[in-house]
C-alpha positions as CSV (number, residue, x, y, z in Angstrom):
1,X,7.4,74.7,67.0
2,X,5.9,71.7,68.8
3,X,3.2,69.6,67.3
4,X,0.5,71.1,69.5
5,X,1.7,74.6,68.4
6,X,1.5,73.5,64.7
7,X,-2.0,72.2,65.3
8,X,-3.0,75.4,67.1
9,X,-1.7,77.3,64.0
10,X,-3.9,75.1,61.9
11,X,-6.9,76.0,64.1
12,X,-6.1,79.7,63.5
13,X,-5.9,79.2,59.8
14,X,-9.1,77.2,59.7
15,X,-10.8,79.9,61.8
16,X,-9.8,82.5,59.2
17,X,-11.4,80.5,56.5
18,X,-14.5,80.0,58.6
19,X,-14.6,83.8,58.9
20,X,-14.5,84.1,55.2
21,X,-17.2,81.6,54.8
22,X,-19.3,83.5,57.4
23,X,-18.9,86.6,55.3
24,X,-20.0,84.7,52.2
25,X,-23.1,83.5,54.1
26,X,-23.9,87.0,55.2
27,X,-23.7,88.2,51.6
28,X,-26.0,85.3,50.5
29,X,-28.5,86.3,53.2
30,X,-28.3,89.9,51.9
31,X,-29.3,88.6,48.4
32,X,-25.9,88.9,46.7
33,X,-25.3,86.4,43.9
34,X,-23.1,83.6,45.3
35,X,-19.8,82.7,43.9
36,X,-20.3,79.0,44.1
37,X,-16.9,78.2,42.8
38,X,-15.3,80.1,45.7
39,X,-17.8,78.5,48.2
40,X,-16.8,75.1,46.8
41,X,-13.1,75.8,47.2
42,X,-13.7,77.0,50.8
43,X,-15.6,74.0,52.0
44,X,-13.4,71.6,50.0
45,X,-10.2,73.0,51.5
46,X,-11.6,73.1,55.1
47,X,-12.8,69.5,54.8
48,X,-9.9,68.1,52.8
49,X,-7.1,69.6,54.8
50,X,-8.8,68.6,58.1
51,X,-9.6,65.1,57.0
52,X,-6.4,64.3,55.2
53,X,-3.8,66.1,57.3
54,X,-5.0,67.9,60.4
55,X,-7.3,65.3,62.1
56,X,-5.0,62.3,61.4
57,X,-2.1,64.2,63.1
58,X,-4.3,65.1,66.0
59,X,-5.6,61.5,66.3
60,X,-2.0,60.2,66.4
61,X,-1.2,62.7,69.1
62,X,-4.3,61.7,71.1
63,X,-3.3,58.0,70.8
64,X,0.2,58.9,72.0
65,X,-1.1,60.6,75.2
66,X,-3.9,58.0,75.8
67,X,-4.0,56.2,79.1
68,X,-2.2,58.9,81.0
69,X,-5.3,60.4,82.5
70,X,-8.8,58.9,82.7
71,X,-10.6,62.3,82.3
72,X,-8.4,63.1,79.3
73,X,-9.2,59.7,77.8
74,X,-12.9,60.4,77.9
75,X,-12.4,63.8,76.2
76,X,-10.2,62.2,73.5
77,X,-12.9,59.7,72.7
78,X,-15.4,62.5,72.3
79,X,-12.9,64.4,70.1
80,X,-12.2,61.4,67.9
81,X,-15.9,60.8,67.4
82,X,-16.3,64.5,66.4
83,X,-13.5,64.0,63.8
84,X,-15.5,61.1,62.3
85,X,-18.7,63.3,62.3
86,X,-17.0,66.3,60.8
87,X,-15.6,64.1,58.0
88,X,-19.1,63.1,57.1
89,X,-20.4,66.7,57.5
90,X,-17.6,68.1,55.3
91,X,-18.4,65.5,52.6
92,X,-22.1,66.3,52.8
93,X,-21.5,70.1,52.5
94,X,-19.0,69.6,49.6
95,X,-21.6,67.4,47.8
96,X,-24.3,70.0,48.4
97,X,-22.2,72.8,46.9
98,X,-21.2,70.6,44.0
99,X,-24.9,69.7,43.4
100,X,-25.8,73.4,43.4
101,X,-23.0,74.1,41.0
102,X,-24.4,71.4,38.7
103,X,-27.8,73.0,38.6
104,X,-29.5,71.0,41.5
105,X,-32.4,73.0,42.9
106,X,-32.0,73.6,46.6
107,X,-33.8,76.5,48.3
108,X,-31.4,79.2,49.2
109,X,-32.6,79.2,52.8
110,X,-31.8,75.5,53.1
111,X,-28.4,76.0,51.4
112,X,-27.6,78.8,53.8
113,X,-28.7,76.7,56.8
114,X,-26.4,73.8,55.7
115,X,-23.5,76.2,55.4
116,X,-24.2,77.8,58.8
117,X,-24.4,74.3,60.4
118,X,-21.1,73.5,58.9
119,X,-19.5,76.6,60.3
120,X,-21.1,76.2,63.7
121,X,-19.9,72.6,64.0
122,X,-16.4,73.3,62.8
123,X,-16.1,76.3,65.3
124,X,-17.5,74.2,68.1
125,X,-15.0,71.5,67.5
126,X,-12.0,73.9,67.3
127,X,-13.2,75.6,70.5
128,X,-13.4,72.1,72.2
129,X,-9.9,71.2,71.3
130,X,-8.4,74.6,72.2
131,X,-10.2,74.9,75.5
132,X,-10.4,71.3,76.7
133,X,-8.1,68.9,74.8
134,X,-4.9,70.9,74.3
135,X,-4.7,72.2,77.9
136,X,-5.3,68.6,79.2
137,X,-2.5,67.3,76.9
138,X,-0.2,70.0,78.1
139,X,-0.9,69.0,81.7
140,X,0.2,65.3,81.1
141,X,3.0,65.9,78.5
142,X,6.6,65.9,79.3
143,X,9.3,67.7,77.4
144,X,10.6,64.5,75.8
145,X,7.2,63.6,74.5
146,X,7.2,66.2,71.7
147,X,10.3,65.2,69.8
148,X,9.3,61.5,70.1
149,X,5.9,62.2,68.8
150,X,7.0,64.5,66.0
151,X,9.4,61.8,64.7
152,X,6.3,59.5,64.3
153,X,4.2,62.0,62.3
154,X,4.5,63.2,58.8
155,X,5.0,66.9,58.2
156,X,2.5,67.8,55.6
157,X,2.9,71.0,53.6
158,X,-0.2,73.1,53.9
159,X,-1.3,73.9,50.3
160,X,-3.0,77.2,51.3
161,X,-1.1,78.6,54.3
162,X,2.3,76.9,53.7
163,X,5.4,78.3,52.1
164,X,4.4,76.8,48.7
165,X,0.8,77.4,47.8
166,X,-1.0,74.8,45.7
167,X,-2.3,76.1,42.4
168,X,-5.8,75.0,43.2
169,X,-5.9,77.3,46.3
170,X,-4.3,80.5,44.9
171,X,-7.7,82.0,44.0
172,X,-9.1,81.1,47.4
173,X,-6.1,82.8,49.1
174,X,-6.6,85.9,47.1
175,X,-10.3,85.9,47.9
176,X,-9.6,85.4,51.5
177,X,-7.3,88.4,51.6
178,X,-9.8,90.5,49.7
179,X,-12.6,89.6,52.1
180,X,-10.6,90.2,55.2
181,X,-9.4,93.6,53.9
182,X,-12.9,94.5,52.7
183,X,-14.7,93.3,55.9
184,X,-16.4,96.1,57.8
């Protein structure tokens, strides 16, 4: 599997988690009691995995393909700026959920709005990469680029979707399966 295929699979996995988060938001809107621990795990995983593993690999790939096409370079700059913005946003939403878990008073409507904004921005970014960035890279890439690039990049083990699940995400994985199965 090439790097871009691995990154595409990450996007699929992150999209699944965003779907679970959207289901949780719908339940919050319906007045269900929130499982703040699960919300915390969801936003922490999405932000942590993207910030620590996914985006750095993408950024290295983007640098590798830089200066091959002027239009691609412009899109890569936008994408890298989005990575920085998403890192701040994920930190903010994680802090918001943490604050609520530690008895901070935030109106539920504001809390839901922040969660929805997080999901919207994450989805928009994934769509941008899938529809603009990845096809543009495919257009300029040569077959020999992928092995060279993959040698330069670490191969992180995904603690949720990888072969070995991290202990901290086992409950999140179970909840994700339950929500997907129980979804109408």
